[in-house]
N, C-alpha and C positions, 0 to 999 in steps of 0.2 A: 752727196756728202752727208755723213751721219755723225751724231755726237760721239766723242771718244768713249770707248768702253773701258772704264778705269776703276770700277768697284764691282764687288760680287753682285750687288743688286742690278747694276747695269748689265752684267752678263746674263742674269736671269731674264731680264726683260728682252734683251737681244735674242736670246734663245726662243722666247715666246713669239717674238715678231718673225723670226726665221721660220718657225713652224707654220705660222698663219700666212706667210707671204705666198706659199704655193697652194693654198686652199682655194678652191672655187667657191661659188655661191651654193645655196641650198643646204639640204640635210647633211651632205658630206662635210661642208665647211663647219657646220655646228658640231659634228663629231670631232673634227680637228681642234676646234676651239675648246671643247670640253676636256680633251686630253691635254692640250697645252696649258689650260688654266689649272687643271688638277696638279700638273707637274710644278707650275709656278707657285701655287698657293701653299704647297708643302714646305716652301722655303721662306714664306712671309709670315709676319705677325699680323693676323687678321682679327684679333680680339683685344680690345682695349683693356687696360688694367682695371680690375674690379674694385669696387668699394672705396673709391677715392673722390677727391673734389672734381667737379666738372672740368675745370681747366686742365687737370692732370690727365683725366680720361681723354679729353680732346687731343692733347699733345701726343699721347701715346698712340692714338689712332691716326692722327694727321701725318705723322712721320712716314708711315707706310704709303699713304696716298701721295705724298709729295715725291717720294722716291720714284714711284711708278710714273707719275705725271711728268716729271722732268724728262724722261725718255719717251713716254708715249701717253699723251694727254687723254685719248679716249679710254685707254686701259685704266688710268688713274681715276677718271670719272666713274667708270664702271665699279671699281672697288670701293670708291667713296659711297656708292649707293648701297653697299653692304655696311660700311663702317658707320655712316652718320645715323641711320635709324637704330643701330645697336647702341650707339652712344645715347641717343634720345631715350630709348627704352630703359637704359641703365640709370640715367640721371634725372629724368623728369620727376619733380616732387609729387609724391602720393601720400595720402593720409596714413598715419600709423594704424596698424591692425585692420586695415581695409581689405576687402576682397580683391580689389585691383592690385594692391601691393603684394598680396600673396600670389596672385596669378603672374605678376611680373617676375617675382623671384623664381617661380617654377619654370617660366619660359626662358629666362636668362640662363638658368642652370642647364636646361635642355640644349640650348644653342651651344653653350660652351662644351658640355660633355660630348655632344655628338658632332662638334665642329661643323655646324650648319652654316650655309651661306644665305644671307638675307637679301631681299629686294624690296623696293618701295614702288607702289603703283599710284597713279593719279597725280596731276599737277595742273598748273595754269594752262598748259598747252592743250589739255583735253577739253577745256570748256567750249572751244569753238565747235568741236565735233559733237557736243552733247554728252552729258554725263548719264550713262545708261545703267550703271551698276546699282542694283537694289538688293536689299536683304529682307527675308521673311522668316519668322519663327517657325520651327518645326519641332518634332519630338526630340531630336538629337542636338539641337542648338539653333543655328541660323542657316538658312539656305541662301546662297549668293548666285545671282544671275546677272550677266552683262559683261561689258568689255571695257578695259582700260587700254588706251592707245599706246602708252609708253611705259615700259618696264625694263630697266637695265639688268644685266646679268641673267637674262631670260633663259639662257642655255644651261646655266649651272646652279641657279638659286634653288634652295629647298623650301624656303618660307617667304611669303610676301606680306608686307604690311600695307593696309589701306583702310579707308573709311567708306561706309556705304549707308545711305539713308534707309530706314525701314519703310517698306511699302505702305504700311498703314499710317505713316506720319508720326509714329511714336518716338522718334529720336534717330540717332545715328549710332551705328556700331563701329568700333575700332577693332579691326580683325588682324590676326596673325594666321594666315591660311597656308596649309600645305600645298605645294605645287606639283607634287608627284602623285597625280591622281588622274583617272580617266575623265573626270569632269572638268579638267583644265586643258585649254588649248592655247598653245603658244604660236603666234604668227611669225611671219618672216621678218628678217632684220629691217628696221625702219630706215637705216642709213647705209650709204655705200662708201666705197673708198676706205680710208683709214678709220673713219668713224664707226664702221661696223664692229670695230674692236670694243666698242662700248656695250655690245651685245644687247641692243635695245630692240624690243619687239612689243607687239600688242599681247595682251593676255585676256582670254575669254573664259568666264565661268558659266557652266551650264548645270544648274541644280547642284552646285558644289556646297557641301556641308562643312561648316566650321563648328567644331564641338564646343560645349561649355568649357570654360577655362582658357579658350583661345580668342575670346572677344569680350569687349566691355561696352555696355550701353551708356551713351552720353545723351541725356535729355536736355541739358542746359546749353543753350546756344553760345553763351559767353565762355563756358568751360571748353566747348569744342573749338571756338576761335582761338582761345589762348593756347590750347594744345597744338593746333595747326601752326600758329605763329612761332611757338617754341621750337617745333620741328624745323620750320623754315629757317630760323636763325642759325641752327646748327649747320644746315645745308649751305647757307651763305658763307659761314666760316670756312667750311671745307672748300667751297668754290674758290674763295680768295687764295687760300694756300696752294691749291692745285694749279691755278692759272699763273700765279706768280712764280711757282717752281718751273713751269714750262717756259714762261717768258725769260727767266734768267738763263735757262739753258740755251734758248734760241739766240739771245744776245751774245752769249759767249761763242756759240757755233758760227754765227754770221758776223761777229765782230761789230755789232750795232752799238752806236754811241748812246749813252744814257744822258739825256738832256738835263739841265738844272731843274726844269719843271718836273721831270720824271723822278728825279732824286727827292724833290720835295714831296711828291705824291707817295713815294715809298716810305718816307719818314712818317708822314701822316697815317699811312696804313698801319705801320708798326704800332703807333700810338693807339689807333682805333682797335687794333687786335688785342692789345693789352687790356684796354678798357672793357671790351666785349667779354673777354675771359673772366675778368673780375665780376662783371654783371652776372655771368653764368654761375659763378661760385656763390653769389649772394641771392640768386633767384629762389623765391619761395612761393609766390602767388601771382595771380593775374595782374596785380597792381604793378608788377615789375616788368611786364612784357614790353611795354611801349618803348622804354629806353633801349632795351636790348634789340628790339626790332629795328628801331631807327639807326642804331649803330651798325648792325650787320648789313642792313640794306645799303647804307652809305659805303661800306666796304665793297659790297658786290658791285655797285655802280662804278666806283672808282677803278676797280680792277678791270671791269668791262671796258671802260674808256681807254685804259692803258693797252688792253688787248687789241682794240680797234686801231689804235695808233701804231702798234707793232705790225698789224696786218698791212697797213699802208706802207710802212717802211720795208717790209719783206717783199711786197709785190707778189709776183708769181712764184716765188721760191717755195720749196717744199715745206709742208706742214703749216703754212700760214692760214689756210682755209679753216683749220680746226679751231682757230681762235674765235671765229665769228659766232659760235654757238652760245657763248656765255650771254650774249645780248638778249637772247630769248629764253634762256634757262630761268626757271622760277626764282625769284620774282622778276618778270621781264623788265628791262630797263625803262620802257615807256611807262609802266605802272609806277615805278619808283619816281621817275621824273615828274609825273602828274601829282604824286603825293606830296612833293616838295614845292609845287607851283612852278616848276621849270618847263612844263609842257602843258599846252591848253587841254582842258578836259573835253 
């Protein structure tokens, strides 16, 4: 049993799923994915409105992600991995007349003009395996070596955002690296079943050069933490919207009853979402990050608990297993629970 196809967006996703349903694993499947995604993306708005308030930018981008996630959560997650870093790039406050601000403007223009697809590498999940990516200065910019275990949209992305410590201990570089190079190796899909549609793989850099203008050196640890937290807040906002869109579709599909407790949670989430977007609009410096972080973390945790409840209600029915991934997606639920004293350290 599948959701009814009743909108043009539903039909586009259904066509994508039909193309992927007959694809085997390995390189051939990635070729099918690339062709199916290219056909799908030509009909989607993948670039948020430029030059507006952060809340407006978010709403314009989140609509696309919600539409996809309602029909196919893994696909929605994959596209969000393009949308949320682009929103961050566009909206993060930078000093006027700074080099970073100029570099940002040039990169945003390039992405829009060339219709590039972005990816984001590195997360909490990579820490257990060891963070091996390092940067070294050379004559052309910085050289990157090492592996990130998780990168969504690996088959179709053109540019990947990540941070890498300098080998000499001189700080951290925030990079926007090209992926179409012989010095980049994309691994096999990390997930099986329907989750392979998130197109998540490892990415390995071997003496890969990121030229000047495509990286920023951050020597201040507090600035780096604020930048990482700001980015994570945007991700949590997208996660909440995506999973809620999917949960709503599953409820209608399987005629699941929405309990009074769930109705209360949805109402609270709507209020938290409104507050978080207001905080994004007002964000100007590191002093603003803690309230934003607390708010979006609370949203992520609440949606995760709702997803786990829905999994229990759905049992072995189709698509239920996809909901479990939010629990470990950054920031993992255990980390949030420990931060609020709800779980022993």
